[in-house]
C-alpha positions as CSV (number, residue, x, y, z in Angstrom):
1,X,64.2,92.2,45.7
2,X,63.1,89.1,43.8
3,X,65.5,86.8,45.7
4,X,64.4,88.2,49.0
5,X,60.7,87.9,48.2
6,X,61.2,84.3,46.8
7,X,63.1,83.3,49.9
8,X,60.6,84.7,52.3
9,X,57.8,83.1,50.3
10,X,59.5,79.7,50.5
11,X,60.0,80.0,54.2
12,X,56.4,81.2,54.7
13,X,54.9,78.3,52.7
14,X,56.5,75.8,55.0
15,X,55.9,77.9,58.1
16,X,52.2,77.8,57.4
17,X,52.3,74.0,57.0
18,X,53.8,73.6,60.5
19,X,51.2,75.7,62.3
20,X,48.9,72.8,63.3
21,X,51.6,70.6,64.7
22,X,51.9,72.0,68.2
23,X,48.2,71.6,68.5
24,X,48.3,67.8,67.8
25,X,48.4,66.7,71.4
26,X,45.5,69.1,72.2
27,X,43.5,67.6,69.4
28,X,44.4,64.1,70.6
29,X,43.3,64.8,74.2
30,X,40.3,67.0,73.5
31,X,38.9,65.5,70.3
32,X,39.9,61.9,70.7
33,X,42.4,61.6,67.8
34,X,44.6,58.6,68.0
35,X,48.3,58.0,67.1
36,X,47.1,56.4,63.9
37,X,45.1,59.6,63.1
38,X,48.2,61.7,63.7
39,X,50.3,59.5,61.5
40,X,47.6,59.8,58.8
41,X,47.9,63.5,58.8
42,X,51.6,63.2,58.1
43,X,50.9,60.7,55.3
44,X,48.3,62.8,53.5
45,X,50.6,65.8,53.8
46,X,53.4,64.0,52.1
47,X,51.0,62.4,49.5
48,X,49.7,65.9,48.7
49,X,53.2,67.2,48.2
50,X,54.2,64.2,46.0
51,X,51.0,64.6,43.9
52,X,51.7,68.3,43.4
53,X,55.3,67.4,42.3
54,X,54.2,64.6,40.0
55,X,51.5,66.6,38.2
56,X,52.2,70.2,38.7
57,X,56.0,70.2,39.3
58,X,56.8,71.8,35.9
59,X,53.9,74.3,35.5
60,X,55.9,77.2,36.7
61,X,58.2,76.7,33.6
62,X,55.1,77.6,31.5
63,X,52.9,79.9,33.7
64,X,55.8,81.6,35.4
65,X,57.1,81.5,39.0
66,X,54.9,84.3,40.4
67,X,51.5,82.9,39.4
68,X,52.3,79.5,40.8
69,X,53.5,81.2,44.0
70,X,50.1,82.9,44.3
71,X,48.5,79.5,43.9
72,X,50.5,78.2,46.8
73,X,49.3,81.0,49.0
74,X,45.7,80.4,47.9
75,X,45.8,76.7,48.9
76,X,47.4,77.5,52.2
77,X,44.8,80.2,53.0
78,X,42.0,77.7,52.3
79,X,43.7,75.1,54.6
80,X,44.0,77.6,57.4
81,X,40.3,78.5,57.2
82,X,39.4,74.8,57.5
83,X,41.7,74.4,60.5
84,X,40.0,77.2,62.4
85,X,37.4,74.6,63.4
86,X,38.9,71.2,64.1
87,X,36.7,68.9,66.1
88,X,37.7,65.5,64.6
89,X,40.3,64.0,62.4
90,X,38.6,64.9,59.1
91,X,39.2,68.7,58.9
92,X,42.8,68.1,60.1
93,X,43.4,65.5,57.5
94,X,41.9,67.7,54.7
95,X,43.8,70.7,55.9
96,X,47.1,68.8,55.9
97,X,46.4,67.5,52.5
98,X,45.9,71.0,51.1
99,X,49.1,72.1,52.9
100,X,51.0,69.2,51.3
101,X,49.8,70.2,47.9
102,X,50.9,73.8,48.5
103,X,54.3,72.7,49.8
104,X,54.8,70.4,46.9
105,X,54.2,73.3,44.5
106,X,56.5,75.5,46.6
107,X,59.2,72.9,46.5
108,X,59.3,73.2,42.7
109,X,58.1,76.7,41.7
110,X,59.2,78.9,44.6
111,X,62.5,77.0,45.0
112,X,63.1,77.6,41.3
113,X,62.2,81.2,41.8
114,X,64.9,81.4,44.5
115,X,67.5,79.8,42.3
116,X,66.6,82.0,39.2
117,X,66.8,85.3,41.2
118,X,69.8,84.4,43.4
119,X,73.0,86.6,43.3
120,X,76.0,85.0,41.7
121,X,78.1,85.2,44.9
122,X,78.4,83.4,47.2
123,X,78.1,80.4,44.9
124,X,76.6,78.1,47.5
125,X,73.8,80.5,48.6
126,X,70.9,79.2,46.4
127,X,71.7,75.6,47.2
128,X,71.7,76.4,51.0
129,X,68.4,78.3,50.7
130,X,66.7,75.6,48.7
131,X,68.0,72.8,50.9
132,X,67.2,74.4,54.2
133,X,64.2,76.6,53.7
134,X,61.7,73.7,54.2
135,X,63.1,72.8,57.6
136,X,63.7,76.4,58.7
137,X,60.2,77.4,57.7
138,X,58.7,74.4,59.5
139,X,60.7,75.4,62.6
140,X,59.6,79.0,62.6
141,X,56.0,78.0,62.0
142,X,56.0,75.4,64.8
143,X,57.7,77.7,67.4
144,X,55.5,80.7,66.6
145,X,52.4,78.5,66.7
146,X,53.4,76.8,70.0
147,X,54.1,80.1,71.7
148,X,50.7,81.5,70.5
149,X,48.9,78.4,71.6
150,X,50.6,78.4,75.0
151,X,50.5,82.1,75.9
152,X,48.1,83.8,73.6
153,X,44.3,84.0,73.6
154,X,42.1,81.7,71.6
155,X,44.7,79.0,71.4
156,X,43.0,77.0,68.6
157,X,42.4,80.0,66.4
158,X,44.9,82.8,66.8
159,X,47.9,80.9,65.2
160,X,46.0,80.4,62.0
161,X,44.9,84.1,61.8
162,X,48.6,85.2,62.3
163,X,49.8,83.0,59.4
164,X,47.0,84.2,57.2
165,X,48.3,87.7,57.7
166,X,51.8,86.4,56.9
167,X,50.5,84.9,53.6
168,X,49.1,88.3,52.7
169,X,52.4,90.1,53.4
170,X,54.4,87.5,51.4
171,X,52.0,87.8,48.5
172,X,52.5,91.6,48.4
173,X,56.3,91.1,48.3
174,X,56.0,88.8,45.4
175,X,53.7,91.2,43.6
176,X,56.3,93.9,43.9
177,X,59.1,91.6,42.6
178,X,60.2,90.9,39.0
179,X,59.3,87.5,37.5
180,X,62.1,85.3,36.2
181,X,60.3,83.1,33.7
182,X,57.9,84.2,30.9
183,X,54.8,82.3,29.8
184,X,55.6,79.6,27.3
185,X,53.5,77.0,25.5
186,X,53.3,73.4,26.7
187,X,51.3,73.7,29.9
188,X,49.1,70.7,29.3
189,X,52.0,68.6,28.2
190,X,53.8,69.6,31.4
191,X,51.0,68.0,33.5
192,X,52.2,64.5,32.4
193,X,54.3,63.1,35.3
194,X,57.9,63.5,34.2
195,X,61.1,64.3,36.2
196,X,64.3,65.7,34.8
197,X,67.8,64.5,35.5
198,X,69.7,66.0,32.6
199,X,73.3,65.6,33.7
200,X,75.1,62.6,32.3
201,X,76.2,60.9,35.6
202,X,72.9,59.6,36.7
203,X,74.5,57.2,39.2
204,X,74.5,60.2,41.6
205,X,70.8,60.1,42.0
206,X,70.4,56.8,43.9
207,X,73.1,57.8,46.4
208,X,71.4,61.2,46.9
209,X,68.0,59.5,47.2
210,X,69.3,57.5,50.2
211,X,70.2,60.8,52.0
212,X,66.9,62.3,51.2
213,X,64.9,59.3,52.4
214,X,66.8,58.8,55.7
215,X,66.8,62.4,56.8
216,X,63.3,63.3,55.7
217,X,61.9,60.1,57.2
218,X,63.1,61.2,60.6
219,X,61.6,64.6,59.9
220,X,58.3,62.9,59.2
221,X,58.6,61.1,62.6
222,X,59.1,64.4,64.4
223,X,56.3,66.0,62.5
224,X,53.7,63.3,63.3
225,X,54.8,62.5,66.9
226,X,56.8,65.5,68.2
227,X,54.0,66.7,70.6
228,X,53.3,63.1,71.6
229,X,57.1,62.6,72.3
230,X,57.0,65.7,74.5
231,X,53.9,64.5,76.4
232,X,54.5,60.7,76.7
233,X,58.2,60.3,76.6
234,X,59.6,63.5,78.0
235,X,56.7,64.3,80.5
236,X,55.5,67.7,79.4
237,X,52.3,69.0,77.8
238,X,53.5,72.5,77.2
239,X,52.8,73.3,73.5
240,X,55.9,75.6,73.2
241,X,58.0,72.7,74.5
242,X,56.3,70.4,72.0
243,X,57.2,72.9,69.3
244,X,60.8,73.0,70.5
245,X,60.9,69.2,70.4
246,X,59.7,69.2,66.8
247,X,62.0,72.1,65.9
248,X,65.1,70.7,67.6
249,X,65.7,68.5,64.6
250,X,64.7,71.0,61.9
251,X,66.2,74.4,62.8
252,X,69.9,73.3,63.1
253,X,69.9,72.4,59.4
254,X,70.6,76.1,58.7
255,X,74.0,75.5,60.4
256,X,74.8,72.4,58.5
257,X,73.8,73.7,55.1
258,X,76.5,76.4,54.8
259,X,79.1,73.9,56.1
260,X,78.5,71.8,53.1
261,X,79.9,74.6,50.9
262,X,83.3,74.0,52.5
263,X,83.5,70.4,51.1
264,X,82.9,68.6,47.8
265,X,79.4,67.2,47.4
266,X,80.6,63.6,48.1
267,X,82.6,64.6,51.2
268,X,79.6,66.5,52.6
269,X,77.4,63.5,52.0
270,X,79.8,61.1,53.8
271,X,80.5,63.4,56.7
272,X,76.9,64.4,57.1
273,X,75.5,60.9,57.2
274,X,78.1,59.6,59.7
275,X,77.3,62.4,62.1
276,X,73.5,62.1,61.4
277,X,73.6,58.3,62.2
278,X,75.5,58.8,65.4
279,X,73.2,61.6,66.5
280,X,70.1,59.5,65.8
281,X,71.6,56.9,68.2
282,X,71.9,59.7,70.8
283,X,68.2,60.6,70.3
284,X,67.2,57.0,71.0
285,X,69.3,56.9,74.2
286,X,67.7,60.2,75.3
287,X,64.2,58.8,74.6
288,X,65.0,55.7,76.6
289,X,66.3,57.8,79.5
290,X,63.5,60.5,79.2
291,X,66.3,63.1,79.2
292,X,64.9,66.3,77.7
293,X,68.3,68.1,77.5
294,X,70.1,65.2,75.8
295,X,67.2,64.7,73.4
296,X,67.2,68.4,72.3
297,X,71.0,68.3,71.9
298,X,71.3,65.1,69.9
299,X,68.3,66.1,67.8
300,X,70.0,69.4,67.0
301,X,73.2,67.6,66.0
302,X,71.1,65.3,63.7
303,X,69.4,68.3,62.2
304,X,72.7,70.1,61.5
305,X,74.1,66.9,59.9
306,X,70.9,66.7,57.8
307,X,71.6,70.2,56.5
308,X,75.1,69.2,55.4
309,X,74.2,66.0,53.7
310,X,71.1,67.2,51.9
311,X,72.8,70.4,50.7
312,X,75.7,68.2,49.4
313,X,73.2,65.9,47.6
314,X,71.4,68.8,46.0
315,X,74.6,70.4,44.9
316,X,75.6,67.2,43.2
317,X,72.3,66.9,41.3
318,X,72.1,70.6,40.3
319,X,75.7,71.1,39.1
320,X,75.7,72.6,35.6
321,X,71.9,72.2,35.2
322,X,70.4,75.0,33.1
323,X,67.6,77.3,34.4
324,X,65.1,75.8,32.0
325,X,65.6,72.4,33.6
326,X,65.9,73.2,37.3
327,X,62.2,72.9,38.1
328,X,62.1,69.3,36.9
329,X,65.3,68.4,38.8
330,X,64.0,70.0,42.0
331,X,60.7,68.2,41.5
332,X,62.5,64.9,41.4
333,X,64.6,65.8,44.5
334,X,61.5,66.8,46.6
335,X,59.3,64.0,45.3
336,X,62.0,61.6,46.5
337,X,62.2,63.4,49.8
338,X,58.5,63.4,50.4
339,X,58.1,59.8,49.4
340,X,60.9,59.0,51.8
341,X,58.9,60.7,54.6
342,X,55.5,59.4,53.6
343,X,56.2,55.7,53.4
344,X,57.9,55.4,56.8
345,X,55.1,57.6,58.3
346,X,52.5,55.2,57.0
347,X,54.4,52.2,58.3
348,X,54.8,53.9,61.6
349,X,51.1,54.5,61.8
350,X,50.4,50.8,61.3
351,X,53.1,49.8,63.9
352,X,51.6,52.3,66.4
353,X,48.7,49.8,66.9
354,X,51.0,47.4,68.8
355,X,54.3,49.3,69.3
356,X,55.3,52.3,71.5
357,X,56.9,55.5,70.3
358,X,60.4,54.4,71.4
359,X,60.1,51.1,69.5
360,X,59.0,53.0,66.4
361,X,61.9,55.4,66.8
362,X,64.4,52.5,66.8
363,X,63.2,51.5,63.3
364,X,64.2,55.0,62.1
365,X,67.6,54.4,63.6
366,X,68.1,51.2,61.5
367,X,67.1,53.2,58.4
368,X,69.8,55.8,59.2
369,X,72.4,53.0,59.6
370,X,71.5,51.5,56.3
371,X,71.6,54.8,54.4
372,X,75.0,55.6,56.1
373,X,76.5,52.4,54.9
374,X,75.4,53.0,51.3
375,X,76.7,56.6,51.3
376,X,80.1,55.5,52.6
377,X,80.4,52.9,49.9
378,X,79.0,54.7,46.9
379,X,79.1,58.6,47.3
380,X,81.0,60.3,44.5
381,X,81.4,63.8,43.0
382,X,79.7,64.8,39.7
383,X,81.9,64.5,36.7
384,X,81.1,68.0,35.3
385,X,83.0,71.2,34.9
386,X,81.4,73.0,37.9
387,X,80.6,71.1,41.0
388,X,80.6,74.1,43.3
389,X,76.9,74.7,43.2
390,X,74.0,75.9,41.1
391,X,74.9,78.2,38.2
392,X,72.7,81.2,38.6
393,X,70.7,82.6,35.7
């Protein structure tokens, strides 16, 4: 019960954060938001997540996983209430900031809750859930929101009411589940920014970081500009299509994640990055040709490759890490990932003043090529007794 509740909660946390995204082009056309404003919403979201990981990434080790999970739901509920009335960039930016804080907490506390309560078999299950829940949750949230906006009544309100109901259901499931960490002293000390990387072979981290940065950066691009890509590059203003454009990169990660369990971490990293880079090239070709079908296909291949490479990287960093140290390691992993998305999103926002979406997308292609070269040269397996996956508590 605990594993199921934790997994649903992790998915829900990210699903809520994706709810505003299909509405972006509506906000842009109806309320005068600019590409720079949309880029700013992505930046503050990632900054909120990084801040949560830096300061609050270890509080669940002291307060327990369940209380911090409830805090995540509280932040998201407040954000949804703010987003019920968007008439300018300000409420959208504030709402996205709160959602970023919530997802940063979820990336540490709820992800640790998943790992703590996971069954011992199959061995790769917790790594797959932790690696792919953010992308899967974002996908589910975006598609559900896009459908409600396109076909339901009250298009700027109903989607937020639905996810508020989902938050309540998830909170009830967590209430009925058993906690995995008891309260311990040291809460104030845990607020000092500190990441854990306890395993001896720390040369694994820079390589893994390259995979997190390259793949999450492209996710940030889709998050900020997915609806605009659909409208301006692919010629459709349908919000469900916009959600599918955004989701075409995110959802297939659930396919690539389990595939990583068939390979060693280093092989998963190398194979995943090569396929990812080639697929990004296909995305650029599709954008240039305004070919919707090719775009969705190549985006899906890139997303599946992301699932493989990120799962491989997480397995390498969490091999033989004890339960007491997992939250710190996961905080480091997600802080790196969010930073890798935030910095390119900020740069893209500045470039949008004098470059089009296609030219900005090309820059992400160069980032993928650079990361691929580094992975091919330096990826290696952890030198520990168990490199299969996370050892469950």
